[in-house]
A tleap script that builds the chain and sets N, CA, C and O, in Angstrom:
source leaprc.protein.ff14SB
mol = sequence {
  NMET GLY SER SER GLU THR PHE SER VAL LEU
  VAL GLU VAL ARG LEU ARG PRO GLY ILE ALA
  ASP PRO GLN GLY ALA THR ILE GLU ARG ALA
  LEU PRO ALA LEU GLY PHE ASP GLY VAL ARG
  ALA VAL ARG SER GLY LYS ALA PHE ARG LEU
  GLU VAL GLU ALA ASP SER ALA GLU ALA ALA
  ALA ALA ARG ALA GLY GLU LEU ALA HIE ARG
  LEU LEU ALA ASN PRO VAL ILE GLU GLU SER
  THR VAL THR VAL LEU CGLY
}
set mol.1.N position { -33.116 10.103 29.593 }
set mol.1.CA position { -31.625 10.621 28.915 }
set mol.1.C position { -31.343 8.842 28.963 }
set mol.1.O position { -31.541 8.012 29.851 }
set mol.2.N position { -30.505 8.677 26.836 }
set mol.2.CA position { -30.844 7.352 26.854 }
set mol.2.C position { -29.288 7.036 27.240 }
set mol.2.O position { -28.613 7.575 28.117 }
set mol.3.N position { -28.846 5.794 26.143 }
set mol.3.CA position { -27.341 5.280 27.081 }
set mol.3.C position { -26.726 6.461 26.051 }
set mol.3.O position { -27.271 7.072 25.131 }
set mol.4.N position { -24.844 6.546 26.798 }
set mol.4.CA position { -24.723 6.807 25.699 }
set mol.4.C position { -23.597 5.628 25.050 }
set mol.4.O position { -23.092 4.676 25.646 }
set mol.5.N position { -23.421 6.030 23.721 }
set mol.5.CA position { -21.892 5.228 22.874 }
set mol.5.C position { -20.992 6.033 23.068 }
set mol.5.O position { -21.044 7.008 23.817 }
set mol.6.N position { -20.011 5.651 22.340 }
set mol.6.CA position { -18.766 6.842 22.090 }
set mol.6.C position { -18.982 6.332 20.273 }
set mol.6.O position { -19.295 5.365 19.578 }
set mol.7.N position { -18.445 8.151 20.168 }
set mol.7.CA position { -18.567 8.313 18.434 }
set mol.7.C position { -17.158 8.690 18.119 }
set mol.7.O position { -16.462 8.943 19.103 }
set mol.8.N position { -16.390 8.812 16.507 }
set mol.8.CA position { -15.610 8.748 16.000 }
set mol.8.C position { -15.854 10.151 15.615 }
set mol.8.O position { -16.985 10.295 15.151 }
set mol.9.N position { -15.232 11.107 15.654 }
set mol.9.CA position { -15.016 12.532 15.466 }
set mol.9.C position { -14.407 13.302 14.545 }
set mol.9.O position { -13.634 14.119 15.046 }
set mol.10.N position { -14.476 13.321 13.567 }
set mol.10.CA position { -13.224 14.695 13.172 }
set mol.10.C position { -13.360 16.122 12.592 }
set mol.10.O position { -14.170 16.583 11.788 }
set mol.11.N position { -12.291 16.694 13.265 }
set mol.11.CA position { -13.043 17.797 13.386 }
set mol.11.C position { -11.797 18.695 12.246 }
set mol.11.O position { -10.659 18.254 12.085 }
set mol.12.N position { -12.184 19.663 11.730 }
set mol.12.CA position { -11.323 19.879 10.577 }
set mol.12.C position { -11.568 21.203 10.854 }
set mol.12.O position { -12.706 21.624 11.060 }
set mol.13.N position { -9.675 22.523 10.895 }
set mol.13.CA position { -9.975 23.830 11.419 }
set mol.13.C position { -9.750 23.824 9.508 }
set mol.13.O position { -9.529 22.797 8.866 }
set mol.14.N position { -9.881 25.265 8.888 }
set mol.14.CA position { -9.474 25.687 8.370 }
set mol.14.C position { -9.316 27.568 8.567 }
set mol.14.O position { -10.055 28.253 9.274 }
set mol.15.N position { -8.111 28.092 7.696 }
set mol.15.CA position { -8.096 29.450 8.283 }
set mol.15.C position { -9.814 30.149 7.217 }
set mol.15.O position { -10.130 29.535 6.198 }
set mol.16.N position { -10.348 30.928 7.506 }
set mol.16.CA position { -11.427 31.639 6.718 }
set mol.16.C position { -11.208 32.199 5.494 }
set mol.16.O position { -10.292 33.016 5.585 }
set mol.17.N position { -11.641 32.120 4.403 }
set mol.17.CA position { -11.554 32.356 2.973 }
set mol.17.C position { -11.228 33.874 3.209 }
set mol.17.O position { -11.922 34.511 4.001 }
set mol.18.N position { -10.196 34.461 2.546 }
set mol.18.CA position { -9.786 35.134 2.110 }
set mol.18.C position { -8.610 35.884 3.544 }
set mol.18.O position { -8.262 37.054 3.387 }
set mol.19.N position { -8.259 35.350 4.438 }
set mol.19.CA position { -7.323 35.320 5.246 }
set mol.19.C position { -5.731 34.653 4.463 }
set mol.19.O position { -5.710 33.807 3.569 }
set mol.20.N position { -4.893 35.106 4.899 }
set mol.20.CA position { -3.541 34.285 4.090 }
set mol.20.C position { -2.990 33.582 4.600 }
set mol.20.O position { -2.602 33.799 5.748 }
set mol.21.N position { -2.654 32.106 3.750 }
set mol.21.CA position { -1.970 31.367 4.347 }
set mol.21.C position { -0.707 31.082 3.848 }
set mol.21.O position { -0.398 30.323 2.929 }
set mol.22.N position { -0.116 31.676 4.454 }
set mol.22.CA position { 1.217 31.883 4.171 }
set mol.22.C position { 2.428 30.749 3.739 }
set mol.22.O position { 3.438 30.769 3.035 }
set mol.23.N position { 1.394 29.312 4.964 }
set mol.23.CA position { 2.164 28.068 4.667 }
set mol.23.C position { 1.334 27.806 3.728 }
set mol.23.O position { 2.047 28.094 2.767 }
set mol.24.N position { 0.327 27.464 3.272 }
set mol.24.CA position { -0.206 27.013 2.066 }
set mol.24.C position { 0.597 27.154 0.534 }
set mol.24.O position { 0.948 26.487 -0.439 }
set mol.25.N position { 0.602 28.223 0.967 }
set mol.25.CA position { 1.189 29.382 -0.208 }
set mol.25.C position { 2.771 28.939 -0.764 }
set mol.25.O position { 3.217 28.982 -1.911 }
set mol.26.N position { 3.731 28.295 1.098 }
set mol.26.CA position { 4.812 27.984 0.548 }
set mol.26.C position { 4.367 26.252 -0.140 }
set mol.26.O position { 5.161 25.761 -0.943 }
set mol.27.N position { 3.691 25.829 0.066 }
set mol.27.CA position { 3.750 24.388 -0.161 }
set mol.27.C position { 3.571 24.267 -1.689 }
set mol.27.O position { 4.285 23.565 -2.405 }
set mol.28.N position { 2.339 25.175 -2.193 }
set mol.28.CA position { 2.074 25.509 -3.693 }
set mol.28.C position { 3.315 25.728 -4.610 }
set mol.28.O position { 3.571 25.096 -5.635 }
set mol.29.N position { 3.983 26.661 -4.096 }
set mol.29.CA position { 5.023 27.600 -4.945 }
set mol.29.C position { 5.794 26.086 -5.022 }
set mol.29.O position { 6.138 25.709 -6.142 }
set mol.30.N position { 6.055 25.264 -3.923 }
set mol.30.CA position { 7.366 23.666 -4.154 }
set mol.30.C position { 6.653 23.118 -4.952 }
set mol.30.O position { 7.427 22.868 -5.876 }
set mol.31.N position { 5.190 22.572 -5.367 }
set mol.31.CA position { 4.804 21.696 -5.629 }
set mol.31.C position { 5.573 21.615 -7.424 }
set mol.31.O position { 5.603 20.451 -7.823 }
set mol.32.N position { 5.975 22.341 -8.141 }
set mol.32.CA position { 6.249 21.743 -9.641 }
set mol.32.C position { 7.716 21.979 -9.510 }
set mol.32.O position { 8.367 22.418 -10.458 }
set mol.33.N position { 8.210 21.719 -8.441 }
set mol.33.CA position { 9.644 20.916 -8.368 }
set mol.33.C position { 9.692 19.464 -8.381 }
set mol.33.O position { 10.248 18.443 -8.785 }
set mol.34.N position { 8.456 20.177 -7.459 }
set mol.34.CA position { 8.379 17.974 -7.314 }
set mol.34.C position { 7.662 17.387 -7.846 }
set mol.34.O position { 6.925 16.510 -7.396 }
set mol.35.N position { 7.756 17.781 -8.921 }
set mol.35.CA position { 6.605 17.046 -10.589 }
set mol.35.C position { 5.309 17.018 -9.868 }
set mol.35.O position { 4.932 15.937 -10.322 }
set mol.36.N position { 4.463 17.342 -9.186 }
set mol.36.CA position { 3.270 17.915 -8.900 }
set mol.36.C position { 2.081 19.255 -9.477 }
set mol.36.O position { 1.167 19.887 -8.948 }
set mol.37.N position { 2.905 19.202 -11.218 }
set mol.37.CA position { 2.224 20.571 -11.391 }
set mol.37.C position { 0.228 20.161 -11.710 }
set mol.37.O position { -0.474 19.152 -11.783 }
set mol.38.N position { 0.023 21.866 -11.822 }
set mol.38.CA position { -1.117 21.549 -12.186 }
set mol.38.C position { -2.460 21.635 -10.528 }
set mol.38.O position { -3.533 22.234 -10.462 }
set mol.39.N position { -1.863 20.908 -9.629 }
set mol.39.CA position { -2.115 21.669 -8.372 }
set mol.39.C position { -2.528 23.088 -8.284 }
set mol.39.O position { -2.124 23.765 -9.230 }
set mol.40.N position { -3.092 23.591 -7.568 }
set mol.40.CA position { -3.496 24.628 -6.935 }
set mol.40.C position { -4.409 25.335 -6.074 }
set mol.40.O position { -5.442 24.684 -5.915 }
set mol.41.N position { -4.394 26.621 -5.358 }
set mol.41.CA position { -5.468 26.457 -4.370 }
set mol.41.C position { -5.210 25.672 -3.342 }
set mol.41.O position { -6.100 24.898 -2.991 }
set mol.42.N position { -3.779 25.689 -2.536 }
set mol.42.CA position { -3.532 24.883 -1.291 }
set mol.42.C position { -3.761 25.435 -0.433 }
set mol.42.O position { -3.058 26.410 -0.165 }
set mol.43.N position { -4.784 25.097 0.350 }
set mol.43.CA position { -4.740 26.031 1.330 }
set mol.43.C position { -4.023 24.918 2.927 }
set mol.43.O position { -3.861 23.713 2.733 }
set mol.44.N position { -3.767 25.376 3.990 }
set mol.44.CA position { -3.393 24.530 5.307 }
set mol.44.C position { -4.085 24.052 5.924 }
set mol.44.O position { -5.101 23.914 5.243 }
set mol.45.N position { -4.262 23.580 7.065 }
set mol.45.CA position { -5.072 23.580 8.121 }
set mol.45.C position { -4.860 22.752 8.918 }
set mol.45.O position { -3.679 22.925 9.218 }
set mol.46.N position { -5.382 21.628 9.692 }
set mol.46.CA position { -5.150 20.954 10.879 }
set mol.46.C position { -6.607 20.194 11.233 }
set mol.46.O position { -7.709 20.656 11.530 }
set mol.47.N position { -6.191 19.031 11.093 }
set mol.47.CA position { -7.471 18.244 11.854 }
set mol.47.C position { -7.228 17.509 13.424 }
set mol.47.O position { -6.051 17.413 13.775 }
set mol.48.N position { -8.216 17.028 14.303 }
set mol.48.CA position { -8.404 16.430 15.054 }
set mol.48.C position { -9.431 15.394 15.329 }
set mol.48.O position { -10.641 15.567 15.190 }
set mol.49.N position { -8.837 14.272 15.742 }
set mol.49.CA position { -9.906 12.929 15.656 }
set mol.49.C position { -10.226 13.236 17.106 }
set mol.49.O position { -9.579 13.908 17.909 }
set mol.50.N position { -11.404 12.573 17.258 }
set mol.50.CA position { -11.955 12.344 19.110 }
set mol.50.C position { -12.863 11.308 19.261 }
set mol.50.O position { -13.698 10.875 18.467 }
set mol.51.N position { -12.643 11.043 20.150 }
set mol.51.CA position { -13.559 9.475 20.945 }
set mol.51.C position { -14.625 10.389 21.827 }
set mol.51.O position { -14.313 10.493 23.014 }
set mol.52.N position { -16.112 11.220 21.324 }
set mol.52.CA position { -17.166 11.599 22.431 }
set mol.52.C position { -18.362 10.597 22.184 }
set mol.52.O position { -18.949 10.031 21.262 }
set mol.53.N position { -18.377 10.770 24.174 }
set mol.53.CA position { -19.456 10.323 24.453 }
set mol.53.C position { -20.414 11.247 24.337 }
set mol.53.O position { -20.388 12.450 24.598 }
set mol.54.N position { -21.877 10.065 23.616 }
set mol.54.CA position { -23.189 11.592 23.535 }
set mol.54.C position { -24.114 10.096 23.384 }
set mol.54.O position { -23.764 8.917 23.352 }
set mol.55.N position { -25.207 10.650 23.325 }
set mol.55.CA position { -26.504 9.713 23.553 }
set mol.55.C position { -26.664 9.141 21.842 }
set mol.55.O position { -26.772 7.986 21.430 }
set mol.56.N position { -26.624 10.654 20.961 }
set mol.56.CA position { -26.919 10.300 19.710 }
set mol.56.C position { -25.861 11.149 18.760 }
set mol.56.O position { -25.559 12.223 19.281 }
set mol.57.N position { -25.203 10.893 17.423 }
set mol.57.CA position { -24.458 11.047 17.164 }
set mol.57.C position { -24.167 12.970 16.350 }
set mol.57.O position { -23.294 13.762 15.994 }
set mol.58.N position { -25.601 12.781 16.468 }
set mol.58.CA position { -25.662 14.818 16.453 }
set mol.58.C position { -25.556 14.985 18.033 }
set mol.58.O position { -24.841 15.951 18.301 }
set mol.59.N position { -25.887 14.552 18.786 }
set mol.59.CA position { -25.203 15.352 20.170 }
set mol.59.C position { -23.839 15.478 19.985 }
set mol.59.O position { -23.237 16.482 20.365 }
set mol.60.N position { -23.138 14.268 19.269 }
set mol.60.CA position { -21.584 13.800 19.560 }
set mol.60.C position { -20.929 15.289 18.975 }
set mol.60.O position { -20.175 16.021 19.616 }
set mol.61.N position { -21.585 15.594 17.159 }
set mol.61.CA position { -21.037 16.441 16.590 }
set mol.61.C position { -21.033 18.111 17.449 }
set mol.61.O position { -20.146 18.943 17.636 }
set mol.62.N position { -22.753 18.034 17.876 }
set mol.62.CA position { -22.562 19.134 18.701 }
set mol.62.C position { -21.820 19.972 19.349 }
set mol.62.O position { -21.565 21.167 19.202 }
set mol.63.N position { -21.192 18.357 20.842 }
set mol.63.CA position { -20.317 18.908 21.475 }
set mol.63.C position { -19.292 19.079 20.705 }
set mol.63.O position { -18.905 20.222 20.947 }
set mol.64.N position { -18.539 18.551 19.817 }
set mol.64.CA position { -17.748 18.682 19.345 }
set mol.64.C position { -17.454 20.102 17.868 }
set mol.64.O position { -16.612 20.584 17.110 }
set mol.65.N position { -18.361 20.141 18.142 }
set mol.65.CA position { -18.597 21.257 17.316 }
set mol.65.C position { -18.649 23.196 18.398 }
set mol.65.O position { -18.484 24.349 17.998 }
set mol.66.N position { -18.997 22.528 19.974 }
set mol.66.CA position { -18.578 23.861 20.756 }
set mol.66.C position { -17.143 23.428 20.622 }
set mol.66.O position { -16.479 24.272 20.021 }
set mol.67.N position { -16.223 21.988 21.136 }
set mol.67.CA position { -15.239 22.718 21.396 }
set mol.67.C position { -14.541 22.730 20.327 }
set mol.67.O position { -13.337 22.916 20.506 }
set mol.68.N position { -15.059 22.529 18.759 }
set mol.68.CA position { -14.018 23.197 18.375 }
set mol.68.C position { -13.774 25.048 18.375 }
set mol.68.O position { -12.665 25.582 18.400 }
set mol.69.N position { -15.081 25.770 18.340 }
set mol.69.CA position { -15.527 26.419 18.730 }
set mol.69.C position { -15.216 27.571 19.807 }
set mol.69.O position { -15.389 28.768 20.035 }
set mol.70.N position { -14.712 26.539 20.251 }
set mol.70.CA position { -14.526 27.187 22.250 }
set mol.70.C position { -12.379 27.085 22.296 }
set mol.70.O position { -11.522 27.833 22.767 }
set mol.71.N position { -12.328 25.697 21.503 }
set mol.71.CA position { -10.740 25.775 21.803 }
set mol.71.C position { -9.892 25.439 20.614 }
set mol.71.O position { -8.776 25.953 20.537 }
set mol.72.N position { -10.378 24.502 19.541 }
set mol.72.CA position { -9.327 23.926 18.655 }
set mol.72.C position { -9.442 25.126 17.904 }
set mol.72.O position { -8.846 24.841 16.865 }
set mol.73.N position { -9.954 26.608 17.769 }
set mol.73.CA position { -10.369 27.206 16.370 }
set mol.73.C position { -10.430 28.632 17.001 }
set mol.73.O position { -11.160 29.061 17.894 }
set mol.74.N position { -9.528 29.191 16.335 }
set mol.74.CA position { -9.817 30.912 16.528 }
set mol.74.C position { -11.114 31.525 15.437 }
set mol.74.O position { -11.172 31.899 14.265 }
set mol.75.N position { -12.038 31.377 16.554 }
set mol.75.CA position { -13.067 31.469 15.292 }
set mol.75.C position { -13.299 32.619 14.264 }
set mol.75.O position { -13.870 32.552 13.175 }
set mol.76.N position { -12.523 34.049 15.076 }
set mol.76.CA position { -12.168 35.257 13.839 }
set mol.76.C position { -11.418 35.141 12.733 }
set mol.76.O position { -11.430 35.825 11.709 }
set mol.77.N position { -10.585 33.963 13.109 }
set mol.77.CA position { -9.683 33.801 11.522 }
set mol.77.C position { -9.951 32.433 10.939 }
set mol.77.O position { -9.779 32.232 9.737 }
set mol.78.N position { -10.397 31.422 11.815 }
set mol.78.CA position { -10.649 30.176 10.913 }
set mol.78.C position { -12.033 29.676 11.355 }
set mol.78.O position { -12.777 30.226 12.167 }
set mol.79.N position { -12.274 28.392 10.594 }
set mol.79.CA position { -13.688 27.977 10.531 }
set mol.79.C position { -13.030 26.169 10.515 }
set mol.79.O position { -11.900 25.725 10.312 }
set mol.80.N position { -14.380 25.483 10.835 }
set mol.80.CA position { -14.425 24.611 10.950 }
set mol.80.C position { -15.759 23.213 10.444 }
set mol.80.O position { -16.958 23.171 10.172 }
set mol.81.N position { -14.874 22.487 10.531 }
set mol.81.CA position { -16.419 21.286 10.386 }
set mol.81.C position { -16.077 20.161 11.022 }
set mol.81.O position { -14.989 19.647 11.279 }
set mol.82.N position { -17.266 19.844 11.249 }
set mol.82.CA position { -17.784 18.035 12.132 }
set mol.82.C position { -18.331 17.356 11.538 }
set mol.82.O position { -19.436 17.686 11.110 }
set mol.83.N position { -17.675 15.871 11.208 }
set mol.83.CA position { -17.566 15.024 10.919 }
set mol.83.C position { -17.771 14.008 11.649 }
set mol.83.O position { -16.658 13.525 11.857 }
set mol.84.N position { -18.840 13.177 12.351 }
set mol.84.CA position { -18.576 11.789 12.884 }
set mol.84.C position { -18.784 10.965 11.872 }
set mol.84.O position { -19.469 10.898 10.851 }
set mol.85.N position { -17.755 10.175 12.627 }
set mol.85.CA position { -17.056 8.943 11.355 }
set mol.85.C position { -17.803 7.583 12.048 }
set mol.85.O position { -17.858 6.552 11.377 }
set mol.86.N position { -18.315 7.615 13.276 }
set mol.86.CA position { -18.856 5.991 13.340 }
set mol.86.C position { -19.245 6.324 15.117 }
set mol.86.O position { -19.727 5.437 15.821 }
savepdb mol mol.pdb
quit
C-alpha cells in the first residue's frame, strides 16, 4: 500500500430524471419576476465537499462514491456525481 494523501472531493446529489422537483419548479417560476428570462429546466440538488485520505485520486473517488451511495443520496430517487478537485 502506498502513502496516503488528502484529496478534496465534491459530491453532487440531484434527483433522477423523471422525479418531480417542486423546489426547482418554484425557483423556475420565480425567475422571470427577478429579471432572469430565458432560464429553463431548473433542478435543485445538494453538494458536499469532503477531504478524503486515500492512496490515489481514483481511490478517493471510489470511497466518496460509496459514501454518497450509502449515506448522502437516496439511490431510489437520487443520483450522485463525484469529482476529485485536488
